[in-house]
MDTraj code that builds the backbone (N, CA, C; nanometers):
import mdtraj as md
import numpy as np

residues = "MET SER ALA GLY TYR MET LEU ALA VAL VAL PRO LEU VAL SER LEU THR ASP ARG GLN PRO ALA ARG VAL ILE TYR LEU ALA SER SER ALA LEU SER ALA LEU SER CYS PHE GLY ILE ALA LEU CYS ASP SER LEU LEU PRO ALA LEU ALA PHE ARG ALA ALA ALA GLY ILE ALA LEU ALA GLY MET TYR MET PRO GLY LEU GLN ALA LEU THR HIS GLY VAL GLU GLY THR ILE ARG ALA ARG ILE ALA ALA TRP TYR THR SER SER PHE THR ILE GLY ALA SER LEU SER PHE LEU LEU GLY ARG ILE GLY THR LEU TRP GLY TRP ARG SER ALA PHE ILE LEU ALA GLY ILE VAL SER THR ALA GLY VAL LEU ASP ARG VAL ALA GLY ALA ALA SER GLU ALA LYS SER THR ALA LEU ARG LEU GLY".split()
xyz = np.array([
    [15.3870, 13.3331, 2.0204],
    [15.2632, 13.4024, 1.9949],
    [15.1900, 13.4302, 2.1255],
    [15.1845, 13.3313, 2.2126],
    [15.1135, 13.3485, 2.3396],
    [15.1761, 13.4578, 2.4240],
    [15.3095, 13.4660, 2.4237],
    [15.3767, 13.5692, 2.5033],
    [15.3405, 13.7083, 2.4519],
    [15.3405, 13.7261, 2.3198],
    [15.3026, 13.8549, 2.2626],
    [15.1597, 13.8914, 2.2977],
    [15.0720, 13.7921, 2.2919],
    [14.9310, 13.8153, 2.3265],
    [14.9178, 13.8566, 2.4724],
    [14.9815, 13.7803, 2.5609],
    [14.9691, 13.8083, 2.7044],
    [15.0252, 13.9454, 2.7405],
    [15.1339, 13.9851, 2.6748],
    [15.1934, 14.1157, 2.7054],
    [15.1100, 14.2317, 2.6513],
    [15.0393, 14.2096, 2.5414],
    [14.9740, 14.3206, 2.4736],
    [14.8239, 14.3305, 2.4974],
    [14.7590, 14.2257, 2.5440],
    [14.6128, 14.2277, 2.5496],
    [14.5590, 14.3358, 2.6431],
    [14.6132, 14.3499, 2.7607],
    [14.5617, 14.4500, 2.8548],
    [14.5869, 14.5930, 2.8040],
    [14.7098, 14.6264, 2.7604],
    [14.7293, 14.7628, 2.7102],
    [14.6449, 14.7952, 2.5855],
    [14.6303, 14.7001, 2.4958],
    [14.5547, 14.7291, 2.3734],
    [14.4051, 14.7396, 2.3998],
    [14.3533, 14.6556, 2.4865],
    [14.2112, 14.6668, 2.5211],
    [14.1870, 14.7970, 2.5975],
    [14.2797, 14.8342, 2.6847],
    [14.2665, 14.9609, 2.7576],
    [14.2749, 15.0802, 2.6630],
    [14.3539, 15.0676, 2.5587],
    [14.3694, 15.1767, 2.4622],
    [14.2381, 15.2090, 2.3912],
    [14.1469, 15.1118, 2.3857],
    [14.0180, 15.1377, 2.3192],
    [13.9342, 15.2398, 2.3951],
    [13.9709, 15.2726, 2.5187],
    [13.9013, 15.3791, 2.5911],
    [13.9406, 15.5171, 2.5393],
    [14.0588, 15.5255, 2.4760],
    [14.1086, 15.6546, 2.4277],
    [14.1118, 15.6650, 2.2761],
    [14.1187, 15.5521, 2.2087],
    [14.1248, 15.5490, 2.0620],
    [14.0096, 15.4633, 2.0099],
    [13.9604, 15.4914, 1.8905],
    [13.8544, 15.4068, 1.8360],
    [13.9022, 15.2624, 1.8183],
    [13.8179, 15.1686, 1.8573],
    [13.8530, 15.0269, 1.8468],
    [13.8806, 14.9881, 1.7015],
    [13.8125, 15.0522, 1.6056],
    [13.8344, 15.0219, 1.4640],
    [13.9770, 15.0528, 1.4214],
    [14.0339, 15.1601, 1.4735],
    [14.1709, 15.1986, 1.4396],
    [14.2697, 15.0960, 1.4951],
    [14.2479, 15.0546, 1.6194],
    [14.3351, 14.9541, 1.6818],
    [14.3240, 14.8229, 1.6059],
    [14.2026, 14.7863, 1.5688],
    [14.1813, 14.6620, 1.4944],
    [14.2532, 14.6661, 1.3597],
    [14.2410, 14.7755, 1.2879],
    [14.3030, 14.7872, 1.1558],
    [14.4559, 14.7849, 1.1668],
    [14.5116, 14.8567, 1.2627],
    [14.6569, 14.8555, 1.2816],
    [14.7056, 14.7160, 1.3198],
    [14.6300, 14.6476, 1.4033],
    [14.6671, 14.5118, 1.4428],
    [14.6559, 14.4146, 1.3266],
    [14.5586, 14.4354, 1.2397],
    [14.5452, 14.3519, 1.1198],
    [14.6656, 14.3698, 1.0276],
    [14.7101, 14.4933, 1.0142],
    [14.8292, 14.5186, 0.9326],
    [14.9522, 14.4527, 0.9956],
    [14.9638, 14.4583, 1.1278],
    [15.0744, 14.3918, 1.1967],
    [15.0676, 14.2407, 1.1765],
    [14.9498, 14.1855, 1.1756],
    [14.9323, 14.0420, 1.1523],
    [14.9823, 14.0028, 1.0138],
    [14.9444, 14.0812, 0.9133],
    [14.9914, 14.0534, 0.7774],
    [15.1429, 14.0614, 0.7699],
    [15.1997, 14.1642, 0.8316],
    [15.3446, 14.1807, 0.8332],
    [15.4130, 14.0621, 0.9013],
    [15.3545, 14.0152, 1.0113],
    [15.4156, 13.9019, 1.0815],
    [15.4097, 13.7748, 0.9970],
    [15.3030, 13.7564, 0.9213],
    [15.2948, 13.6382, 0.8335],
    [15.4042, 13.6416, 0.7271],
    [15.4199, 13.7564, 0.6622],
    [15.5252, 13.7674, 0.5606],
    [15.6636, 13.7551, 0.6242],
    [15.6785, 13.8109, 0.7445],
    [15.8063, 13.8017, 0.8132],
    [15.8453, 13.6582, 0.8441],
    [15.7505, 13.5807, 0.8933],
    [15.7776, 13.4386, 0.9216],
    [15.8159, 13.3656, 0.7939],
    [15.7448, 13.3944, 0.6858],
    [15.7724, 13.3259, 0.5583],
    [15.9139, 13.3538, 0.5087],
    [15.9688, 13.4689, 0.5438],
    [16.1016, 13.5065, 0.4956],
    [16.2136, 13.4727, 0.5934],
    [16.1793, 13.4263, 0.7140],
    [16.2811, 13.3968, 0.8161],
    [16.3612, 13.2721, 0.7839],
    [16.4894, 13.2803, 0.8171],
    [16.5774, 13.1645, 0.8024],
    [16.6440, 13.1240, 0.9335],
    [16.6115, 13.1943, 1.0421],
    [16.6709, 13.1576, 1.1702],
    [16.5676, 13.1747, 1.2818],
    [16.6009, 13.1208, 1.3967],
    [16.5057, 13.1110, 1.5061],
    [16.4679, 13.2451, 1.5682],
    [16.5628, 13.3291, 1.6006],
    [16.5313, 13.4528, 1.6730],
    [16.4389, 13.5465, 1.5962],
    [16.4635, 13.5730, 1.4676],
    [16.3671, 13.6558, 1.3958],
    [16.2291, 13.5897, 1.3864],
    [16.2275, 13.4576, 1.3715],
    [16.0991, 13.3865, 1.3656],
    [16.0225, 13.4030, 1.4969],
    [16.0925, 13.3946, 1.6096],
    [16.0268, 13.4150, 1.7382],
    [15.9734, 13.5570, 1.7516],
    [16.0482, 13.6534, 1.7019],
    [16.0024, 13.7929, 1.7068],
    [15.8762, 13.8118, 1.6225],
    [15.8728, 13.7515, 1.5048],
    [15.7528, 13.7637, 1.4212],
    [15.6340, 13.6890, 1.4808],
    [15.6582, 13.5772, 1.5500],
    [15.5484, 13.5075, 1.6181],
    [15.4973, 13.5911, 1.7353],
    [15.5877, 13.6596, 1.8053],
    [15.5442, 13.7497, 1.9126],
    [15.4608, 13.8636, 1.8541],
    [15.5021, 13.9147, 1.7381],
    [15.4244, 14.0192, 1.6707],
    [15.2857, 13.9678, 1.6333],
    [15.2775, 13.8416, 1.5935],
    [15.1471, 13.7818, 1.5619],
    [15.0593, 13.7772, 1.6868],
    [15.1185, 13.7483, 1.8017],
    [15.0425, 13.7482, 1.9263],
    [14.9942, 13.8871, 1.9638],
    [15.0786, 13.9865, 1.9441],
    [15.0394, 14.1253, 1.9695],
    [14.9250, 14.1641, 1.8762],
    [14.9356, 14.1222, 1.7500],
    [14.8293, 14.1517, 1.6536],
    [14.6977, 14.0866, 1.6952],
    [14.7040, 13.9638, 1.7411],
    [14.5831, 13.8953, 1.7871],
    [14.5208, 13.9681, 1.9052],
    [14.6042, 14.0163, 1.9958],
    [14.5537, 14.0923, 2.1110],
    [14.4823, 14.2195, 2.0667],
    [14.5290, 14.2782, 1.9583],
    [14.4669, 14.4005, 1.9083],
    [14.3499, 14.3763, 1.8157],
    [14.3238, 14.2505, 1.7835],
    [14.2107, 14.2209, 1.6955],
    [14.0929, 14.1582, 1.7694],
    [14.1181, 14.0718, 1.8665],
    [14.0085, 13.9951, 1.9248],
    [13.9099, 14.0825, 2.0022],
    [13.9484, 14.1358, 2.1160],
    [13.8547, 14.2155, 2.1959],
    [13.8250, 14.3528, 2.1340],
    [13.9251, 14.4242, 2.0784],
    [13.8896, 14.5499, 2.0111],
    [13.7939, 14.5280, 1.8932],
    [13.8065, 14.4143, 1.8247],
    [13.7133, 14.3834, 1.7162],
    [13.5719, 14.3672, 1.7675],
    [13.5568, 14.2985, 1.8777],
    [13.4247, 14.2819, 1.9393],
    [13.3699, 14.4165, 1.9837],
    [13.4566, 14.4983, 2.0417],
    [13.4125, 14.6308, 2.0860],
    [13.3712, 14.7179, 1.9678],
    [13.4450, 14.7097, 1.8577],
    [13.4106, 14.7889, 1.7393],
    [13.2751, 14.7463, 1.6820],
    [13.2476, 14.6174, 1.6827],
    [13.1208, 14.5689, 1.6290],
    [13.0013, 14.6048, 1.7157],
    [13.0201, 14.6049, 1.8464],
    [12.9064, 14.6259, 1.9360],
    [12.8922, 14.7706, 1.9827],
    [12.9806, 14.8573, 1.9379],
    [12.9739, 14.9979, 1.9777],
    [12.8411, 15.0592, 1.9327],
    [12.7692, 15.1161, 2.0254],
    [12.6443, 15.1825, 1.9930],
    [12.5249, 15.0895, 1.9788],
    [12.5410, 14.9609, 2.0076],
    [12.4320, 14.8647, 1.9976],
    [12.3947, 14.8202, 2.1382],
    [12.2685, 14.8088, 2.1668],
    [12.2229, 14.7715, 2.3007],
    [12.1327, 14.6487, 2.2960],
    [12.1137, 14.5893, 2.4112],
    [12.0153, 14.4835, 2.4306],
    [12.0518, 14.3503, 2.3690],
    [11.9476, 14.2798, 2.3232],
    [11.9669, 14.1440, 2.2720],
    [12.0458, 14.1424, 2.1416],
    [12.0368, 14.2484, 2.0641],
    [12.1138, 14.2548, 1.9390],
    [12.2627, 14.2518, 1.9709],
    [12.3028, 14.3247, 2.0740],
    [12.4438, 14.3269, 2.1153],
    [12.4905, 14.1864, 2.1550],
    [12.4072, 14.1147, 2.2289],
    [12.4414, 13.9786, 2.2703],
    [12.4530, 13.8868, 2.1490],
    [12.3655, 13.9030, 2.0522],
    [12.3727, 13.8210, 1.9304],
    [12.4990, 13.8509, 1.8501],
    [12.5327, 13.9785, 1.8398],
    [12.6547, 14.0161, 1.7687],
    [12.7759, 13.9533, 1.8372],
    [12.7803, 13.9620, 1.9694],
    [12.8922, 13.9055, 2.0446],
    [12.9012, 13.7541, 2.0248],
    [12.7872, 13.6869, 2.0242],
    [12.7869, 13.5411, 2.0038],
    [12.8354, 13.5046, 1.8642],
    [12.7877, 13.5764, 1.7642],
    [12.8311, 13.5487, 1.6259],
    [12.9794, 13.5769, 1.6087],
    [13.0255, 13.6878, 1.6654],
    [13.1667, 13.7235, 1.6535],
    [13.2556, 13.6186, 1.7185],
    [13.2187, 13.5786, 1.8397],
    [13.2996, 13.4810, 1.9116],
    [13.3048, 13.3487, 1.8370],
    [13.1907, 13.3022, 1.7877],
    [13.1907, 13.1748, 1.7145],
    [13.2635, 13.1882, 1.5812],
    [13.2480, 13.2988, 1.5137],
    [13.3174, 13.3192, 1.3860],
    [13.4678, 13.3275, 1.4062],
    [13.5091, 13.3910, 1.5148],
    [13.6516, 13.4006, 1.5443],
    [13.7097, 13.2621, 1.5713],
    [13.6329, 13.1796, 1.6402],
    [13.6769, 13.0432, 1.6680],
    [13.6875, 12.9622, 1.5393],
    [13.5916, 12.9778, 1.4508],
    [13.5972, 12.9079, 1.3212],
    [13.7172, 12.9562, 1.2413],
    [13.7410, 13.0861, 1.2432],
    [13.8571, 13.1407, 1.1728],
    [13.9877, 13.0874, 1.2282],
    [13.9960, 13.0761, 1.3594],
    [14.1171, 13.0197, 1.4198],
    [14.1333, 12.8732, 1.3807],
    [14.0228, 12.8041, 1.3666],
    [14.0281, 12.6637, 1.3249],
    [14.0789, 12.6490, 1.1822],
    [14.0578, 12.7522, 1.1017],
    [14.1071, 12.7475, 0.9642],
    [14.2588, 12.7416, 0.9578],
    [14.3246, 12.7752, 1.0684],
    [14.4704, 12.7646, 1.0703],
    [14.5144, 12.6202, 1.0471],
    [14.4303, 12.5249, 1.0857],
    [14.4631, 12.3856, 1.0590],
    [14.4589, 12.3565, 0.9092],
    [14.3666, 12.4226, 0.8371],
    [14.3629, 12.4101, 0.6917],
    [14.4899, 12.4688, 0.6306],
    [14.5312, 12.5851, 0.6808],
    [14.6558, 12.6433, 0.6319],
    [14.7748, 12.5535, 0.6649],
    [14.7666, 12.4850, 0.7775],
    [14.8709, 12.3872, 0.8103],
    [14.8758, 12.2750, 0.7088],
    [14.7607, 12.2352, 0.6622],
    [14.7548, 12.1313, 0.5574],
    [14.8163, 12.1837, 0.4276],
    [14.7884, 12.3073, 0.3947],
    [14.8514, 12.3689, 0.2766],
    [15.0021, 12.3691, 0.2948],
    [15.0464, 12.3962, 0.4192],
    [15.1892, 12.3966, 0.4486],
    [15.2541, 12.2623, 0.4234],
    [15.1830, 12.1539, 0.4537],
    [15.2418, 12.0221, 0.4283],
    [15.2441, 11.9891, 0.2800],
    [15.1509, 12.0443, 0.2050],
    [15.1466, 12.0166, 0.0608],
    [15.2418, 12.1056, -0.0186],
    [15.2452, 12.2343, 0.0136],
    [15.3210, 12.3311, -0.0649],
    [15.4453, 12.3828, 0.0059],
    [15.4663, 12.3448, 0.1293],
    [15.5770, 12.3984, 0.2084],
    [15.5233, 12.4979, 0.3102],
    [15.5868, 12.5028, 0.4256],
    [15.5356, 12.5852, 0.5343],
    [15.5354, 12.7336, 0.5016],
    [15.6305, 12.7775, 0.4209],
    [15.6344, 12.9202, 0.3855],
    [15.5100, 12.9614, 0.3074],
    [15.4591, 12.8706, 0.2253],
    [15.3397, 12.9007, 0.1456],
    [15.2186, 12.9298, 0.2330],
    [15.2057, 12.8563, 0.3431],
    [15.0933, 12.8800, 0.4334],
    [15.0994, 13.0216, 0.4909],
    [15.2182, 13.0666, 0.5305],
    [15.2312, 13.2010, 0.5852],
    [15.2144, 13.3081, 0.4779],
    [15.2631, 13.2808, 0.3577],
    [15.2444, 13.3764, 0.2485],
    [15.0962, 13.3909, 0.2159],
    [15.0240, 13.2783, 0.2099],
    [14.8801, 13.2834, 0.1830],
    [14.8075, 13.3607, 0.2928],
    [14.8416, 13.3346, 0.4182],
    [14.7795, 13.4074, 0.5286],
    [14.8112, 13.5572, 0.5199],
    [14.9340, 13.5903, 0.4823],
    [14.9714, 13.7310, 0.4673],
    [14.8968, 13.7992, 0.3549],
    [14.8785, 13.7280, 0.2439],
    [14.8047, 13.7852, 0.1304],
    [14.6590, 13.8110, 0.1678],
    [14.5970, 13.7132, 0.2330],
    [14.4570, 13.7294, 0.2738],
    [14.4435, 13.8430, 0.3746],
    [14.5360, 13.8512, 0.4694],
    [14.5324, 13.9595, 0.5687],
    [14.5514, 14.0956, 0.5030],
    [14.6453, 14.1037, 0.4107],
    [14.6697, 14.2303, 0.3398],
    [14.5471, 14.2718, 0.2595],
    [14.4830, 14.1764, 0.1952],
    [14.3615, 14.2078, 0.1187],
    [14.2528, 14.2636, 0.2099],
    [14.2383, 14.2063, 0.3284],
    [14.1397, 14.2564, 0.4236],
    [14.1707, 14.3974, 0.4700],
    [14.2970, 14.4235, 0.4983],
    [14.3368, 14.5583, 0.5421],
    [14.3126, 14.6596, 0.4300],
    [14.3543, 14.6261, 0.3088],
    [14.3354, 14.7188, 0.1969],
    [14.1875, 14.7433, 0.1680],
    [14.1058, 14.6405, 0.1819],
    [13.9619, 14.6566, 0.1618],
    [13.9035, 14.7527, 0.2647],
    [13.9454, 14.7388, 0.3888],
    [13.8930, 14.8257, 0.4942],
    [13.9426, 14.9694, 0.4786],
    [14.0683, 14.9858, 0.4376],
    [14.1208, 15.1204, 0.4143],
    [14.0444, 15.1873, 0.3008],
    [14.0185, 15.1121, 0.1939],
    [13.9406, 15.1672, 0.0821],
    [13.7985, 15.2005, 0.1270],
    [13.7410, 15.1171, 0.2104],
    [13.6068, 15.1432, 0.2619],
    [13.6027, 15.2673, 0.3485],
    [13.7042, 15.2848, 0.4315],
    [13.7105, 15.4032, 0.5173],
    [13.7272, 15.5293, 0.4339],
    [13.8081, 15.5209, 0.3286],
    [13.8265, 15.6373, 0.2405],
    [13.6957, 15.6720, 0.1702],
    [13.6233, 15.5707, 0.1282],
    [13.4954, 15.5924, 0.0617],
    [13.3936, 15.6538, 0.1576],
    [13.3916, 15.6062, 0.2815],
    [13.3013, 15.6615, 0.3818],
    [13.3354, 15.8076, 0.4101],
    [13.4633, 15.8392, 0.4198],
    [13.5047, 15.9763, 0.4468],
    [13.4660, 16.0682, 0.3319],
    [13.4815, 16.0175, 0.2095],
    [13.4458, 16.0983, 0.0922],
    [13.2955, 16.1250, 0.0890],
    [13.2151, 16.0231, 0.1150],
    [13.0693, 16.0428, 0.1112],
    [13.0241, 16.1339, 0.2244],
    [13.0894, 16.1265, 0.3394],
    [13.0563, 16.2161, 0.4498],
    [13.0916, 16.3598, 0.4144],
    [13.2065, 16.3785, 0.3522],
    [13.2485, 16.5131, 0.3118],
    [13.1536, 16.5712, 0.2080],
    [13.1089, 16.4889, 0.1141],
    [13.0151, 16.5369, 0.0125],
    [12.8809, 16.5727, 0.0741],
    [12.8382, 16.4959, 0.1713],
    [12.7105, 16.5219, 0.2365],
    [12.7169, 16.6504, 0.3178],
    [12.8309, 16.6740, 0.3845],
    [12.8448, 16.7918, 0.4678],
    [12.8778, 16.9175, 0.3886],
    [12.9428, 16.8974, 0.2736],
    [12.9928, 17.0110, 0.1957],
    [12.8952, 17.0585, 0.1012],
])
top = md.Topology()
chain = top.add_chain()
for i, resn in enumerate(residues, 1):
    res = top.add_residue(resn, chain, resSeq=i)
    for name in ("N", "CA", "C"):
        top.add_atom(name, md.element.get_by_symbol(name[0]), res)
traj = md.Trajectory(xyz[None], top)
């Protein structure tokens, strides 16, 4: 995971200068869900390592681009507060991986990855539905 993160963080953060950070974040979230399901289905080391590298790439596309997407267009102390909340919330979310590890010991390690994949997929689908709804309301307002 760390190798994927280290290889992808600079290019993905740089990409936010040319592409909206929300798009990078959403694509990375989908990659994260895919990597969780991929790990759950792996039976050998090399594919598992590839899916863990994909998880690192996904993390690189979610952490800083997510912060950039949240603070885009916001200035001053509000921006600093958003950044502080995001950073602390991200840390709490990462800590929840220990809870998923506990689920893994109770239900089997594959269950922890399946649960993480389901939650990630639900988040991606919710955001896609939200974006579609926003586009529809914008079109109705303009049309």
